[in-house]
C-alpha positions, 0 to 999 in steps of 0.5 A: 500500500502507498499514500500519495501526498497531494493538495488542491491546485488551480484557479478561476477562469472567466468568460461571458458564457460561463458568467451567464451560466453562473448567474442562473445557479444557486450559490452552492452550485455556483461555488461548485462550478467555480471549483471545476473552472479552477481545475479547468484553468489548471489544465490549461497550465498543464499544457504549457510545454517544458523542454529538455535543457541544452546542457545535459550535465548541469543546470541551475537549482530550482528556487526551492532547491536553492533555499535548501542548499543555502541552509545546508551550507549554514548547518552542514551537520543538520539532518532536518531535511532528511526524509525517512520512509520504510516499506514492509516487504513480505514474501520470498524476496529476490534481493538481486532483483530489488537492487536492480530495481533500485538502480533502475529508478536512480538511472531513470530519475536524474535528481537521485544521482545529482550532487550540488556544486558552486559554479564559476559565478558563485551560484550553486548548480546541479551536477548530474552524475552518469555512473553511480553505484547503488549501495543496499546494505543488508542488516540481518536481525533475524536472530533478535527476538521477534518482539523487539523487531519493531524497536530495532527497525526504528533504531536502524532507520533513525541512525540512517536518517540522522546522518547528514548528507554532504550535498556536494558529493553524496547522492540524495538517497540512502538505503538499507534492507533489514531482514526480519526473517527469510520471508519478511524484510523492511526497506528503509529509504532516506532521501534529502528533501532537495531531491524529493517530496511526498508525491515523489515517495508514491512515485518511488514506491509504484515504480519500485514495484513495477520494476521489481516484478519485471526483473524478478521474472527476467522481464525487461524494464516496463516503464516508459522513458520520462519526457523531461527531468527535474533539472529541465523543470529547474531551467524552465522555472527560472526562465518562465517565472520572471518579468510580467508573470512574476510581477503579476503574482507578486502584486497579489502577495504583496497586498495579501501579506501586507502588515501581517501580524505574528501569531501570538500563541500562548505557551507554557514557557518563553520561546527560545531565541533560535529554531528548535526542530524537536517536537511531539505528536498528538493524534485526534481521530474524528468519527466517521459520522462527523467526517461525513457531516463535515463533507456534507457541510463542505458540499452545501457551502460549495467548498472543499473539505480542506477549506472547511477544516482550515476554517475550523482550525483558524477559529481554534487559533483565534480562540487561543490567541484572541487575534482576528487576523490569522495566517497559516502556511499550507503545503501545495503539490506544485505540480501544475504541469503535466510533465511534472506528474511522474517526476521524483523531485522537490516541487511542493510549495508553501502558500500563506492563507490569511483570513480575517475573523473580525466582525463576529462572522457566522461559521458559514460566513467565515467559510466563504472568506476562507474559500475565497482566500484559498482560490485566490492563493491557488491562482497565484501559487506559482511563486515559490515561498523562497522567492516570496521571502526574497522579494517581500523581505519580511522582518526576520527572526531566527526563531520565527518562520516568515509570514506564519508560525503554524502550518496546516495540511490535509492528506486526503488521497486514498491509499492505492494497491500496488502489485508486489510479486512476492506477496505484499508491500506496504508503507510503514 
């Protein structure tokens, strides 16, 4: 099983014919149609072609990559952007076929065999390596008592994750195969965020299964050649996001984020003077009945479940802080072009969703505000958060994120079944 991270994307499209139709609809149906138009407009963007770059050996970094590269220079021993995941592989395993499948994925996706250097102009560049060897150490814990297997897997995975990547020479992918018994293994993957995101993890798992199933049966690679690579996207992004395109989007964000306040959450101790990546997890499960009622409310109001939950969350923040002006960050997939859908790479962007709770609105009134804010943010989602910070130059503090202090995300894509030749594959 796998879960693919995704978010809502798109924007509104206008025409006389559609405007006439909108006027004849009820408010709820009109809002739902607007969401469809949002998706249609996104489809128009999808058809814009990203070409292969002229230089196959190197490329500039994308805006998001450049920020992570810069942070890695400031804190080279940090593992904050190491992403760990694990796959449970049940059934008789052909380790050679697994190695072959992993090698094929790295050969297929240039970003997994890319290192980062400083160019002659002092700017970082991607260096795409042609010949790489994939290291898949096998750690056998079959002699460990079974009741301790989970703890041992977590320990090994943590050691793998906590080791920093040297982006100038290390491939951004680290692997280990843990053998629980002859018919049960765990594949641990650690990727640096500069080369991957949540959507990429689903691609990795899906392609791993397809390649392994073929190679273990002596069949050829079943995957079609990729039309472009992540480095092609990086070149395209820097060429496209400038001049009028950039200015139009920045104009919106300059107004939207003007005089944005710091969210003053009550805490049981003073904030530290520097950022601390430590944290904890609190799980709250909503009942199936409540979930269905939330979905029904969303549909009645012409909103998505994400918008309804965001409105409720911002009410909660309002109650905690007493502030009416509430901004949160929210991740968005950033894959608005069809060429990017099958690529492993760092596409995810962060949107700042700012809403006013002044005037004592009812919840449905607030939901209408949240909905409009979200649609406008989707309309202007192409400016990377890093570029927004660079252009708007907010007041900075080492312990505060620019523009927002709280993030909100909804992972609402159903799990998909992935055929796996031995018996079962699932993300753990």
